[in-house]
C-alpha positions in Angstrom: -1.3 -3.5 2.4 -1.8 -1.3 0.4 -4.8 0.6 -0.3 -6.5 2.4 -3.5 -8.9 5.8 -3.5 -10.8 7.1 -5.8 -13.1 10.0 -5.4 -15.5 10.2 -8.6 -17.2 13.3 -10.0 -20.1 12.5 -11.9 -20.7 14.5 -15.0 -24.2 17.0 -15.1 -25.4 15.5 -17.3 -24.6 11.3 -16.3 -28.1 9.7 -15.8 -29.6 7.4 -12.9 -29.1 4.1 -15.5 -25.7 5.4 -16.5 -24.9 5.6 -12.4 -26.2 2.6 -11.8 -24.5 0.8 -14.7 -21.1 2.5 -13.5 -21.4 1.9 -9.5 -23.2 -2.0 -10.9 -20.0 -2.3 -12.8 -17.7 -1.3 -10.2 -18.7 -4.1 -7.7 -18.6 -6.7 -10.4 -15.0 -5.7 -11.1 -13.4 -5.4 -7.4 -15.6 -8.9 -6.4 -14.5 -10.9 -9.7 -10.9 -9.2 -9.1 -7.8 -12.0 -7.1 -5.5 -9.2 -6.9 -8.6 -7.7 -4.8 -9.0 -8.3 -0.1 -11.9 -6.0 1.0 -13.8 -3.0 -1.3 -15.7 -0.2 -0.3 -17.7 2.0 -2.6 -20.2 4.7 -1.7 -22.1 7.5 -1.7 -21.5 11.2 -0.5 -24.3 12.3 1.9 -22.3 15.8 2.3 -22.0 18.9 0.1 -20.0 21.2 -0.1 -17.7 22.7 -3.4 -14.6 20.5 -3.2 -17.0 17.6 -2.9 -16.9 14.5 -4.9 -19.7 12.5 -5.8 -18.6 8.8 -4.6 -15.8 7.2 -2.8 -13.9 3.7 -3.3 -11.4 1.5 -1.2 -9.7 -0.9 -2.5 -7.7 -2.6 -0.7 -4.8 -5.0 -2.2 -1.7 -7.2 -0.8 0.6 -4.6 -2.5 1.7 -3.1 -5.1 2.2 -6.0 -7.6 -1.1 -6.4 -6.5 -2.5 -3.4 -7.8 -0.5 -3.4 -10.6 -2.2 -6.1 -11.9 -5.6 -5.5 -11.7 -5.4 -2.1 -12.6 -3.3 -3.2 -15.9 -6.1 -6.1 -16.2 -9.0 -6.6 -19.5 -11.4 -5.9 -16.6 -10.6 -2.6 -15.8 -9.0 -1.5 -18.7 -12.9 -2.9 -20.1 -14.2 -0.8 -16.9 -12.7 2.6 -17.9 -13.7 2.4 -21.4 -17.5 1.3 -21.4 -18.7 2.3 -18.3 -16.5 6.1 -16.2 -15.6 7.1 -18.9 -18.8 7.5 -19.9 -20.1 8.8 -16.5 -16.8 10.0 -14.7 -16.0 14.2 -15.6 -12.8 14.1 -12.9 -11.1 11.9 -10.1 -8.7 11.8 -7.0 -6.6 9.4 -6.9 -4.0 8.0 -4.0 -2.8 4.0 -2.7 -0.9 3.8 0.7 1.0 1.6 2.3 -0.4 0.5 6.4 
């Protein structure tokens, strides 16, 4: 199994409507993907100088499934149509478990 973790910090001028659309796009993309085994998406409830606004944790069967997901037209469309509009910076890591 492979776990993909993405921490996102939103742009200061991102509107609540844009963030709602982003959240919906993430959920729909993960739910529709045959490569995704499971996922969780959450909003940070803490605060601090090194905190991010949101966390996405996605589990895949293996590295090949993850690579197929990242290369998919759905993921590319998500990046262009949603992520680029609201995400200021992100941190990501993949690890086997």
